[in-house]
C-alpha positions in Angstrom: -115.0 27.8 70.8 -111.7 27.8 70.8 -111.4 28.0 74.5 -112.7 24.5 74.3 -110.6 23.4 71.7 -107.8 24.6 73.8 -108.7 23.1 77.1 -109.0 19.7 75.0 -105.3 20.2 73.9 -103.8 21.0 77.3 -105.9 18.1 78.4 -104.2 15.8 76.2 -100.7 17.0 77.0 -100.7 16.3 80.2 -101.9 12.7 79.6 -99.1 11.9 76.2 -96.7 13.6 79.4 -97.8 10.8 82.1 -97.7 8.2 79.1 -94.7 8.8 78.4 -93.1 8.8 81.8 -94.8 5.6 82.8 -93.1 3.8 79.7 -89.7 4.9 80.3 -90.1 3.6 84.1 -91.5 0.4 82.6 -88.5 0.1 80.3 -85.8 0.9 82.9 -87.4 -1.5 85.2 -87.4 -4.3 82.1 -83.8 -3.9 81.5 -81.9 -3.1 84.5 -80.0 -6.6 84.8 -80.2 -7.5 88.8 -81.1 -4.3 90.2 -84.2 -4.2 92.5 -85.9 -0.5 92.5 -87.5 -1.2 95.9 -87.7 0.9 99.4 -84.8 -1.3 100.5 -82.6 -0.8 97.6 -79.8 1.8 99.4 -80.1 0.0 102.8 -77.3 -1.8 102.7 -75.3 0.9 100.6 -76.3 -1.0 97.6 -75.9 1.2 94.0 -79.3 2.0 92.6 -78.4 2.4 89.2 -80.5 4.7 87.2 -79.4 4.6 83.6 -75.6 5.2 84.0 -76.0 6.9 87.5 -75.0 5.1 91.1 -75.8 6.2 94.3 -73.4 7.9 96.3 -75.1 9.5 99.5 -77.5 7.5 101.3 -79.7 10.1 103.7 -82.7 7.4 104.1 -83.0 3.7 103.8 -85.1 3.9 100.8 -84.9 5.3 97.2 -87.4 5.6 94.8 -87.2 4.5 91.4 -86.7 8.3 90.2 -83.4 8.7 91.9 -84.8 11.5 94.2 -82.3 13.5 96.2 -84.3 12.7 99.1 -83.2 9.4 99.5 -79.5 9.8 98.1 -77.4 11.4 95.3 -76.5 9.9 92.4 -73.7 11.1 90.1 -72.5 9.3 86.7 -69.2 7.6 86.3 -66.0 9.9 85.6 -63.6 7.9 83.3 -61.1 8.5 80.0 -60.3 5.7 78.0 -56.9 4.3 78.0 -55.9 4.3 74.4 -57.4 7.5 72.4 -56.5 10.8 70.4 -57.5 14.1 70.5 -60.6 14.8 73.2 -63.1 12.3 74.2 -65.8 12.7 76.6 -64.9 11.5 80.2 -68.5 9.8 80.8 -69.5 12.7 83.1 -70.3 15.4 81.0 -66.5 16.2 80.9 -63.8 15.9 78.4 -60.7 14.1 78.5 -57.6 15.7 78.3 -56.6 16.6 74.2 -53.8 13.4 73.4 -51.6 13.7 70.1 -51.5 10.8 67.9 -50.0 12.1 65.3 -46.2 12.1 65.7 -45.0 13.8 62.5 -42.3 11.6 61.8 -42.9 12.4 58.0 -43.1 15.9 57.9 -45.8 15.8 55.2 -47.8 19.1 56.5 -50.8 16.8 57.9 -53.0 17.9 60.5 -52.3 17.6 64.4 -55.0 15.7 66.8 -54.7 18.4 68.9 -54.2 21.7 66.5 -52.3 22.9 64.2 -49.9 21.4 61.3 -46.9 19.2 61.0 -44.2 20.6 58.6 -43.7 20.0 55.5 -39.9 19.6 54.9 -40.1 15.8 54.0 -42.4 16.7 50.8 -41.5 17.4 46.9 -38.9 16.7 44.3 -35.5 16.4 45.5 -32.5 17.7 43.7 -30.6 15.7 41.1 -27.8 13.4 41.6 -24.3 14.2 40.7 -22.3 11.3 38.7 -19.1 10.4 39.8 -18.0 7.6 37.8 -17.7 6.9 34.9 -17.9 10.4 34.0 -17.0 10.4 30.1 -18.7 12.1 27.5 -19.5 10.6 24.2 -16.8 11.9 22.0 -14.5 11.1 24.7 -15.7 8.2 26.7 -14.3 6.5 30.0 -12.9 3.6 28.5 -13.6 0.6 30.9 -11.3 -2.2 30.6 -14.0 -4.8 32.0 -16.9 -5.9 30.8 -19.1 -4.6 34.2 -18.6 -1.5 35.6 -19.9 0.6 38.9 -21.6 3.6 38.9 -21.5 5.9 41.4 -22.8 9.1 42.5 -23.5 11.8 44.9 -26.6 13.3 46.5 -26.9 15.2 49.7 -30.7 16.1 49.4 -32.5 14.8 53.1 -36.3 14.1 50.5 -34.2 11.3 48.5 -35.4 7.8 49.5 -34.1 5.9 46.6 -32.2 6.2 43.1 -33.1 5.0 39.5 -30.8 4.6 37.0 -31.1 3.9 33.7 -28.2 2.6 30.8 -28.3 3.0 27.3 -26.5 1.1 24.2 -25.4 4.0 21.9 -24.9 1.7 19.2 -28.3 0.8 19.2 -30.2 3.5 21.1 -31.9 1.0 23.0 -32.3 0.9 27.4 -29.9 -1.7 27.9 -31.0 -1.7 32.1 -32.6 0.1 34.7 -32.9 -0.4 37.9 -33.9 1.4 41.7 -31.4 1.4 44.3 -30.7 3.1 48.1 -27.4 3.4 47.5 -25.4 5.6 45.5 -23.7 3.1 43.5 -24.2 -0.1 41.8 -22.7 -2.2 39.7 -24.1 -2.9 36.0 -24.7 -6.3 34.5 -22.2 -7.7 32.1 -22.3 -5.5 28.6 -21.0 -6.2 25.3 -17.3 -5.7 24.2 -16.4 -2.9 22.9 -19.9 -0.6 22.9 -20.3 3.3 24.3 -22.7 3.2 27.1 -24.9 6.3 28.3 -25.9 6.3 31.5 -27.7 8.6 33.9 -29.8 9.0 37.7 -32.5 10.6 38.9 -33.6 10.7 42.7 -36.9 9.8 44.1 -38.5 10.9 47.2 -41.5 8.1 48.2 -42.1 9.7 51.9 -45.3 12.3 50.9 -46.2 10.7 47.5 -44.5 10.1 44.7 -41.7 12.9 43.8 -38.6 12.6 41.3 -35.8 14.7 40.6 -34.7 16.1 37.0 -32.1 13.2 35.4 -29.1 13.8 36.2 -25.6 15.0 34.0 -25.2 11.9 31.6 -22.1 10.0 31.9 -20.2 7.8 28.8 -18.4 4.8 29.3 -16.9 2.6 26.6 -16.6 -1.1 28.0 -13.4 -3.8 27.0 -12.7 -2.7 23.4 -11.5 -5.0 21.0 -7.6 -4.5 20.1 -6.9 -3.5 16.9 -3.8 -4.4 14.8 -2.0 -1.4 13.8 0.8 -2.6 11.9 3.1 -4.6 10.5 6.6 -5.0 9.9 9.3 -7.1 8.1 13.1 -6.2 8.9 15.9 -8.3 8.0 18.6 -10.6 10.2 20.3 -6.9 10.7 17.2 -5.4 11.7 17.0 -3.2 8.8 13.2 -2.5 7.8 12.5 -3.9 4.4 9.6 -1.7 2.9 7.0 -3.5 1.0 6.6 -3.5 -2.5 3.4 -2.2 -4.6 0.5 -3.7 -3.2 1.9 -4.7 0.0 3.8 -7.5 -0.9 7.0 -8.7 0.0 9.6 -11.7 -0.2 12.7 -13.6 1.3 14.5 -13.0 -1.8 15.3 -9.2 -2.4 18.5 -8.1 -1.8 17.8 -7.0 1.8 17.0 -9.8 3.0 20.0 -11.8 0.8 22.3 -9.4 1.4 22.0 -9.6 5.0 24.2 -11.7 7.5 21.8 -14.4 7.7 19.3 -14.3 4.5 16.8 -16.9 5.6 16.3 -14.9 9.4 13.5 -12.6 9.6 12.3 -10.5 12.1 8.6 -9.3 12.5 7.6 -6.5 14.1 4.1 -6.3 15.1 2.3 -3.0 16.5 -1.0 -3.6 18.5 -3.4 -0.8 20.0 -6.2 -1.6 22.8 -7.8 1.5 24.0 -8.5 0.1 27.7 -4.7 0.8 27.5 -1.7 -1.4 26.3 -1.3 -3.4 29.8 -5.1 -5.2 28.7 -2.9 -7.1 25.6 -2.1 -10.1 27.2 -0.6 -11.8 24.3 -0.7 -12.5 20.3 0.2 -14.8 17.4 1.0 -14.5 13.6 -0.3 -17.0 11.2 1.3 -17.2 7.9 0.4 -20.4 5.5 -1.0 -22.3 8.4 1.8 -21.9 10.8 1.4 -20.0 14.0 4.2 -18.3 15.9 3.5 -16.5 19.1 4.6 -13.2 19.0 6.4 -11.8 22.4 5.1 -8.6 24.0 7.3 -5.5 23.9 7.3 -2.5 24.9 4.4 0.5 24.8 5.0 2.6 22.6 2.0 4.9 24.4 -0.7 3.9 26.8 -2.6 2.5 24.3 -0.4 0.8 22.2 2.5 -1.9 22.0 5.2 -3.7 20.0 5.5 -7.7 19.6 8.0 -9.4 17.8 8.5 -12.9 16.6 12.3 -14.3 14.5 11.6 -16.6 12.4 14.3 -18.8 10.5 13.2 -20.1 7.2 16.1 -22.1 6.1 15.1 -24.8 3.6 11.6 -23.3 2.9 10.3 -22.8 -0.2 6.9 -22.1 -1.2 5.6 -20.9 -5.1 2.6 -18.8 -3.7 2.3 -15.9 -1.9 0.5 -16.0 1.3 -1.1 -13.4 3.9 0.0 -12.1 7.3 -3.0 -13.0 10.0 -2.7 -11.7 13.7 -4.6 -12.7 16.9 -4.7 -10.8 19.7 -6.2 -11.8 23.6 -6.9 -9.0 26.1 -8.0 -9.9 29.2 -11.7 -10.9 28.1 -11.5 -12.2 24.7 -9.4 -12.1 21.4 -9.7 -10.7 18.2 -10.5 -13.8 15.7 -7.5 -13.9 12.9 -7.1 -10.5 11.1 -5.5 -10.4 7.6 -2.9 -7.7 8.4 -3.4 -6.6 4.4 0.2 -7.9 4.3 1.0 -10.7 1.8 4.7 -12.6 2.2 6.3 -15.1 0.1 9.7 -17.5 1.0 11.5 -19.2 -1.5 14.3 -20.5 -2.5 15.1 -17.6 -4.9 16.1 -20.0 -8.0 15.0 -19.1 -11.3 15.6 -21.2 -14.4 16.6 -20.0 -17.1 16.8 -20.8 -21.0 18.5 -19.2 -23.6 18.5 -18.5 -27.6 20.8 -17.1 -30.1 19.3 -14.7 -32.9 20.5 -13.4 -36.0 19.4 -9.6 -35.8 21.3 -8.3 -38.9 17.8 -7.6 -40.7 17.2 -5.3 -37.6 16.8 -5.4 -33.9 14.3 -3.9 -31.9 12.1 -4.4 -28.7 10.0 -6.7 -28.4 9.9 -9.0 -31.9 12.4 -7.6 -34.2 15.3 -9.6 -35.0 14.4 -12.8 -32.8 13.0 -14.7 -35.8 16.4 -16.3 -37.3 18.3 -18.5 -35.1 22.2 -18.1 -35.5 24.3 -21.4 -34.5 26.0 -21.1 -31.2 27.8 -23.8 -29.4 27.3 -22.3 -25.5 26.0 -20.0 -23.2 26.8 -19.6 -19.3 26.4 -17.1 -17.1 28.9 -14.8 -15.1 27.6 -13.9 -11.7 28.3 -9.9 -11.6 27.2 -9.8 -8.1 29.9 -12.0 -6.4 28.1 -15.1 -6.2 28.5 -18.4 -8.4 28.6 -18.7 -11.5 25.4 -20.4 -13.2 24.6 -22.5 -16.7 20.9 -23.0 -16.1 19.3 -21.6 -12.7 19.7 -18.2 -11.6 20.0 -16.4 -8.5 16.6 -13.8 -8.1 18.6 -10.9 -6.6 22.1 -11.5 -8.7 23.2 -9.6 -11.8 24.9 -12.2 -14.7 26.7 -11.4 -17.5 25.9 -13.9 -20.4 28.4 -15.9 -22.2 29.0 -17.2 -25.3 30.6 -19.7 -27.2 33.8 -19.8 -24.3 33.8 -16.2 -23.8 34.8 -14.3 -21.0 33.9 -10.7 -19.4 36.2 -9.0 -21.4 34.8 -10.6 -24.9 31.1 -11.8 -23.4 30.4 -13.5 -27.0 33.8 -15.3 -27.5 34.4 -17.0 -30.8 30.8 -16.1 -32.6 30.8 -15.0 -35.7 29.0 -11.8 -34.7 28.7 -8.5 -32.8 26.0 -5.7 -31.9 24.5 -8.2 -29.1 20.6 -6.8 -28.6 19.5 -8.7 -25.3 15.4 -9.5 -25.1 14.5 -11.3 -21.6 10.7 -13.1 -21.4 9.8 -13.3 -17.8 7.8 -16.9 -18.3 5.6 -16.5 -15.3 4.1 -13.3 -15.9 4.7 -13.0 -19.9 6.0 -9.9 -19.6 9.3 -8.6 -22.0 12.2 -6.2 -21.4 15.0 -5.5 -23.6 17.9 -4.0 -21.5 20.2 -1.4 -22.8 23.1 -3.5 -21.6 24.6 -7.1 -22.2 23.9 -7.8 -18.3 21.0 -9.5 -17.0 19.2 -7.8 -13.5 17.2 -11.1 -12.9 15.1 -9.1 -10.0 13.9 -6.8 -13.1 13.2 -9.3 -15.7 11.5 -11.8 -13.2 8.6 -11.2 -11.0 9.2 -13.0 -7.7 5.7 -13.4 -7.2 5.0 -16.0 -9.9 4.5 -19.5 -8.9 7.3 -20.8 -10.5 10.0 -18.0 -11.4 11.8 -18.3 -15.2 13.5 -16.5 -17.7 13.8 -16.5 -21.2 17.1 -15.0 -22.6 17.2 -14.2 -26.2 20.0 -12.8 -27.4 20.3 -11.5 -31.4 23.3 -10.4 -33.5 24.4 -9.1 -36.2 26.7 -10.8 -38.6 30.2 -9.6 -38.3 30.4 -8.1 -41.6 33.2 -8.0 -43.7 35.2 -4.6 -44.7 33.7 -2.7 -47.8 34.2 0.3 -49.2 31.8 2.6 -51.3 32.9 3.8 -55.0 31.1 7.6 -55.6 31.3 8.5 -58.8 33.5 6.7 -60.6 33.3 3.6 -62.9 33.9 -0.2 -61.4 35.6 -2.3 -64.1 37.0 -5.4 -63.9 38.4 -8.1 -66.3 36.5 -10.9 -64.4 34.4 -11.0 -61.1 33.3 -8.0 -59.0 33.1 -9.3 -55.3 31.1 -7.1 -53.3 31.2 -6.7 -49.4 28.1 -4.1 -49.2 26.0 -6.3 -46.2 22.3 -6.1 -46.1 22.6 -3.9 -42.6 24.0 -0.7 -45.0 22.7 2.8 -44.9 19.6 2.8 -47.2 21.0 5.7 -48.9 23.7 3.8 -50.6 21.2 2.7 -53.2 17.5 3.2 -54.3 16.2 -0.5 -53.7 18.6 -2.5 -51.9 22.5 -2.9 -51.0 24.2 -5.7 -53.0 27.2 -4.1 -54.4 30.3 -1.8 -53.8 28.0 0.8 -54.8 29.0 3.5 -58.0 26.7 6.1 -58.1 26.5 7.6 -61.6 29.2 4.9 -63.4 29.4 1.8 -64.5 29.9 -1.0 -63.1 31.6 -3.9 -65.5 32.7 -7.7 -64.9 32.2 -11.2 -66.2 30.6 -12.1 -63.0 29.0 -10.8 -59.4 29.2 -11.6 -56.0 28.2 -10.3 -52.7 30.4 -11.8 -49.9 28.2 -10.8 -47.1 25.5 -13.2 -48.4 23.2 -10.4 -50.1 23.5 -11.5 -53.9 20.7 -9.7 -55.6 21.8 -7.4 -58.3 19.0 -5.7 -59.6 20.3 -2.0 -58.5 23.6 -0.6 -58.8 23.2 2.9 -57.8 21.0 6.2 -59.2 20.5 7.7 -61.9 22.3 6.6 -64.7 24.3 3.1 -63.9 24.8 0.2 -66.0 25.6 -3.2 -65.0 27.2 -4.8 -68.3 28.4 -8.5 -68.1 31.9 -7.9 -69.6 35.0 -6.4 -69.1 35.9 -2.9 -70.8 39.0 -2.2 -69.4 41.7 -0.7 -71.6 44.1 -3.5 -72.6 46.8 -0.4 -72.3 48.9 -0.7 -69.0 50.3 2.6 -67.6 53.3 1.7 -65.7 55.5 4.0 -63.4 58.6 3.8 -66.4 55.6 4.2 -68.9 54.9 7.7 -67.4 58.1 8.6 -66.3 59.6 8.7 -69.9 56.2 10.0 -71.5 56.2 12.9 -69.2 58.9 13.6 -67.1 61.6 12.2 -69.5 60.4 13.8 -72.5 58.4 16.9 -71.6 60.0 18.0 -67.8 56.8 16.8 -66.3 56.6 16.5 -62.5 59.8 15.6 -59.7 61.8 12.7 -58.9 63.5 11.6 -55.8 60.0 11.7 -53.5 60.1 9.0 -50.5 57.0 11.4 -48.8 53.9 13.5 -49.9 52.3 15.5 -47.7 49.4 17.8 -47.2 49.5 21.0 -49.5 51.9 19.1 -52.2 50.7 19.4 -55.6 52.1 19.0 -59.3 53.1 15.2 -60.0 55.4 13.0 -58.1 57.4 10.1 -59.1 58.4 7.5 -56.2 60.9 5.0 -57.3 60.0 2.6 -54.7 57.0 1.6 -52.4 55.2 4.6 -50.7 53.8 4.1 -47.0 51.3 7.0 -46.5 51.4 8.1 -42.5 49.5 11.2 -42.7 46.5 12.9 -44.6 46.8 14.3 -47.7 44.6 17.1 -48.6 44.9 18.8 -51.9 43.2 22.4 -52.4 40.1 23.1 -54.8 41.5 23.6 -58.4 45.1 22.4 -57.7 45.8 18.6 -58.7 48.1 16.2 -57.2 49.4 13.0 -59.0 51.5 10.3 -57.7 53.1 7.5 -59.7 55.1 4.6 -57.7 57.3 2.0 -58.8 56.5 -0.3 -55.5 53.3 -0.7 -53.5 51.6 2.2 -52.2 50.2 1.6 -48.4 47.9 4.0 -46.6 48.3 3.4 -42.8 45.2 2.8 -40.9 45.1 5.8 -38.8 45.0 8.2 -42.5 41.3 9.2 -43.0 41.8 11.3 -46.1 44.0 10.9 -49.4 43.7 13.5 -52.2 44.8 12.7 -55.6 45.9 10.5 -58.2 47.5 7.0 -57.1 49.6 5.4 -59.6 51.0 1.9 -58.1 53.1 -1.1 -60.0 53.1 -2.8 -57.1 49.3 -2.3 -55.9 47.5 0.1 -53.7 46.1 -1.7 -50.3 43.8 0.5 -47.8 43.9 -2.3 -44.4 44.1 -2.9 -41.2 41.1 -1.7 -38.7 40.3 1.6 -37.6 37.9 3.8 -35.5 37.6 6.1 -38.3 36.8 5.8 -41.9 39.2 6.8 -44.9 38.2 8.8 -47.6 39.7 8.9 -50.6 38.8 11.8 -53.5 40.6 10.9 -56.6 41.5 8.0 -58.6 43.0 5.0 -57.6 45.2 2.6 -60.7 47.4 -0.5 -60.2 49.2 -2.6 -62.3 49.0 -4.8 -59.6 46.0 -5.7 -57.0 43.7 -3.0 -55.6 43.1 -4.3 -51.9 40.8 -2.0 -49.7 40.1 -4.2 -46.6 40.0 -1.6 -44.2 37.6 -2.8 -41.4 36.2 -0.4 -38.5 37.6 -1.9 -35.3 34.3 -2.2 -34.0 32.8 -4.8 -36.8 29.3 -3.6 -35.9 30.0 -0.5 -37.4 30.8 -2.3 -40.6 27.3 -3.4 -40.6 26.0 0.1 -41.4 29.0 2.3 -42.9 31.9 1.6 -45.0 35.3 1.9 -44.0 36.5 3.3 -46.9 34.9 5.9 -49.5 36.7 6.7 -52.8 35.3 9.5 -54.1 35.6 10.5 -58.0 37.2 13.9 -57.7 37.3 15.2 -61.6 38.7 18.7 -60.8 42.5 16.8 -60.2 42.3 15.9 -64.0 40.7 19.3 -65.1 43.7 21.6 -63.7 46.2 19.1 -65.0 48.5 19.9 -68.0 47.3 19.2 -71.5 49.7 16.9 -71.9 48.3 14.5 -68.8 44.9 15.7 -69.0 43.9 13.9 -72.2 46.0 10.2 -70.9 43.8 10.7 -67.6 40.3 11.8 -68.6 39.3 8.2 -69.3 40.7 6.7 -66.0 37.5 7.0 -64.5 36.6 3.9 -65.9 39.5 2.1 -64.8 
C-alpha cells in the first residue's frame, strides 16, 4: 500500500515540476519586450535575453528559449552605480568596491560605512570661559562711565560653538538681559543709571548635540553713577572760611564777613564727587532764593572729587528770610536735579531797629523783670559805636557793640546828667522774644539779637538806682531835735538797719524826739525806728542849758585843773581832756583804746577830713561839727558829738550807688569813754547821749 502511495506521489511531483517550468517560460515570453525567442534569434548576433542575460558567444544560428550553451553563452551585465556608499552588488553576482560616505568632519564618534568609527573629539561640554572685562567684585564693582558697556571674555576650547551671556540687575535681583553670540565680546543694551550689574557667560557645544560649560566667574560693574554733593563752604572776600552756626546756617552780617576787605562779596566752595571719575562732571550750578549761579569747575581733590567755585557780590541785597543753598550737577549723561545742601544762607543789610526805655530800679534790680516797671524821666538816648563804626540813634549795626549814652552823656560819663546811678541793662530781642541782661553797660548787638528773625529789632531797657543823698547811721544814741529831723536813709539801704523798713537816720536802742520828721530820699513811713526799745516822741526833749567851750574850760580846767590847753592837733593814742581854742581839723584817724577816754573841746569848728575813716572820743564844738566831702570809705565815729552850732554829717560815697545800700557815716555811742572819766566830768556827760 505504501508503495502505491509512494509511486503516486513521485508522479505527482514530476507533474508539478513540469507545470512550473511551462509556466515560467510562458511568463518570460509574455513579459520580454521585442525579443523573439526563435531559431534565428542570434543569427545576426542579436542578443537573446533570458532575464538579464545576453548572448555573448554564438556557436550556431539558433538559440533556444532556455539559453542552452550549445547555441551560445549568456552572462549577467556587470556594472557599479555611480553614487553609492558602502558595498553594493555589481549585478553579476559580484560586489562593487566599498565606498566611504562618512567624512568625520564632525568628530562625534559616528560609525563609518566601510568599517570603524570616527573620533569623538567634537563631543562633550566645553570648558568655562574666562571673563576679561569688566571684572569687578560686588564690593568693588568696575565703574563704567556710560549706560552701555562691552562685556569681553576668552575661551580656547575648540568644542565651543557659541556663548550664552546673562546680565543681572543687583538692585532688584532680576535678570535684565540675555543673549547668545559666537563672538568673545558683546555690547549691552542701555542700562539704568548708577546700578550695579552682575554678568557671566557660558560656552555652548552644538556639534554633537548640545552641551554647556559651567558658568564663568561673575563680573560686576556699575553704570554711570549720579554725581553727589559732598560739601558747601562759604568764604569771605579774603577767602577765609566762615564756618556755619548751629543748625548749619549762616548770614552775611557775621563779623568774618562784615570786617573783611569787601563785606558784600562772598565766595562759595562746593565739593562734588563722581565715582565714575571727577572728569565725568561736566558742570554745576548753585541756586539760592531763586537765583541761579554757575559754578566753575576747579581742581580735582582726588580721582573722584572736584572743587567748584562761585563769587557773588550781594551789594544792595536785603532779604528778611533764610533760604537753602541748592546744587545741581551735570555729568556726561544726566543731571542730579536740584539737591538741598542742608546749608541755609541769609543776606540782609545788618541793620537792627532799636527802641529804649529808662526805669527806676531803686526797689531792686534783677533779670528779667525786677526794676523795670517804674518809668524814670530822661531826655535822650544815643548809642556810641564802640567797634569803630558810626554812632547811632535808632538803628544799630548787627556785628557792632554800642554804649548807650543817656542825657547827653559820653564814654566817661554815659549817664550824663541823669540823677541816678547803678545802671542795670535788659535787652529784649523783639523778633525772637528772648531776654538777656549783660553784666556791663555795652551792648553787643549780635549777642542780643538773632540775625535769622524776619525783622531783627531790639529793645534796650535801662534800670537805675536814683542817686541817694548821703545819710548816717546812729547806733545806740538818742536823736533829739528842737524842730524837724530830716533823714536821708534810702529805701535801698540794708534791711538789717531796722525791722520793717528804712525810714530815718536809724537809732537802735535810743530815743528819737522831734517836732516833725521828713525823709529826704522819699521814704516817709515813720512806723519803725529801730529795735528793741525805741520811742518816737513828737516833741523836742533837749536840755535848755548850753555847754560851751568857755563854760567847760572854766568849770573843769580853770577851777579843777582837768585837761590840757594849747592843743592844735589830736592824734591816735591821745587821752584825757583837750581844749582847742580855735578850729580843729581832723586829718587822720583817732583811735582810743578800751578803758581810756578822750574829750576834745573846741571853741571853733571841728572838720573831719574825707580821708579819715575812724574817730574815737567825745567831740564838743561851739562852731559846729562837719563830716563832709566824698570818700570811697565809710567813716565810723565812736563816741559823742555835741555842738552849739550845726552838726552836718554830709559825707557821701564817691560812687553814689554805695549810698543806696550803706551809710557813709556811722555814729556809735561808746559809753566806756564816759565811765572811765573823772567823776566831775562823768556827772555832767552821763546824759549827753540824749543830745
